[in-house]
Structure formats: structure tokens, C-alpha cells
N, C-alpha and C positions, 0 to 999 in steps of 0.2 A: 579452527581458530575463530573466535568470535570477533565481530566487527563492531565498531562504534558508529552509530548512525549520525549523520548530519542532515539537516533539513533545509530545503529552499523555502522562501517565503510562501510560494505558491503551494507547495506540498503541505506546509504547516497549516495554511488556511483550509485546504481541502480536508485534511485529517480532522481539524477542529470542527468543521462543518458536519462531517459524518458523526463525530462524537456528540455534538449538540443535538442532532436529529435523533440519534439513538437514545440519548438521555430524555428528551422530550417524549419520545414514544414509550419509554419505560415508565415515566411518571404518569402518562395517560393510561397505560395498561394497569398500573398499580391502583389508580383511582377507581377504575371500573372492575377491578379484581379479576382480570383475565390472565390466564396462565401462559398462553401461547405468545411467544416472542414475535415482534413485528419485523417487517422486512428491513427497516432502518437499523434495528438492533442486530439482526443477523449480518447485515453488510458491514457494520462497524467491527463486529467480532471477527469476520473473515479478513478484513484489511489489517486489523491489529495483529492477528495471528501470522499473516503473511510477512509483515515487517519484523516480527519477532524471529521467524524462521530465517529471513534474509540476514539478520544480524548474527545468528548462530552459524549458518553455513549457506551462502548464496548458491551453492551447487546442489542443494537438495533436489531430488528429482520431482517431488511434489509441487515445487514452485514453477516448473516448466519454464525456467529462465532461458531467454534467447536474446540475441542482439536485435536492437530496433534502430532502424535508420532514419526515422522521422524527426528525431531530436538530436541536437549536437551536444557533445560532452562539453560542459562548461570549463573543465580544467585542462583537457588535452584532446584536441580535435582528432588525433590519430587513434585514440582509444574510443571504444563504443559506449553506447547507452544500452542498458539491458531492460527487458520487460519481464516482470514476474506476474503470474496469474494469482489474483485474489479469489476469483471465481472462474468457473469453467462450465461450458454448456448452458449458459444463461444468456438471454437476450440483454445486450448492454453490459456484459460481464466486466467487472472492474479489474484494472491492471495497475501495478505499481511500477513506475519507471525510475531507474536508479543507475548509478555509475560508481566505479571505484574511486576513492580519493576524497579530498586532495592529498591527504597524508596516508602513509601505509597503515593498514588496520582500520580504515574508515570506509564507509559507503555513504553516498549522498542520495537521499530520496528526492527525486526531481519533481514527480507529479503522481497523483492518485486520481485516475480518471476512468470512466467507462471505456470499453474497447473502442478505439478510433475507427 
């Protein structure tokens, strides 16, 4: 069952910052005619793909989703906040923090940050 994403202001800002950094790196790479992608481009691609997978099926094993206790669920304190891996085995690996809701069939992206 696909889920519709909702975004917090913080998550929106973080995602837009990653996208802007990737776009800037791409333009710089295009000017000097380099073929190898930059770290910023790769990071954006990984985070974007993680969010797409979350919306398709949050239980996909590749996301390594598990409950995270450091953030409170903004809709229901009895429900948990989940952590999905955008990167793995990388220093400062990025994570996407999310929760179900507020409506059925929706997930809320709470934050996109390096591993705490």
C-alpha cells in the first residue's frame, strides 16, 4: 500500500538544502566537464531514493527501519518515531526520521540528518 508523504518544515528545509547542494555540485561538474558525481549529488540521490521507498512500503528490508526513542511523535505520543537508513557503513551516515499519520495512508517525514 503506497503512502502519501507529509513534510515538517524542518525536513523540507533539510531536503531542499541537500537538493541545492547537489544542483550546485552538478553545475560545477558540468562546467569543468567531469563525469564522476560529487558526494553532494550522491547523498541527495540516496536520500531521495529512501523517501521514495518509504512511500512505497516502509517495511522494505533495505531501509533498515526501526523505532527511535530520541524524538517524540507529534501526533500520538503512544506511537513511535521511526528511523530509516539513507546510508549505511559511512561516517556520519544520513537517516530519515518519520512517523505514521496524521491520517491513514500517510507518513510524515520529520527530519533528515546525519546519524546522531
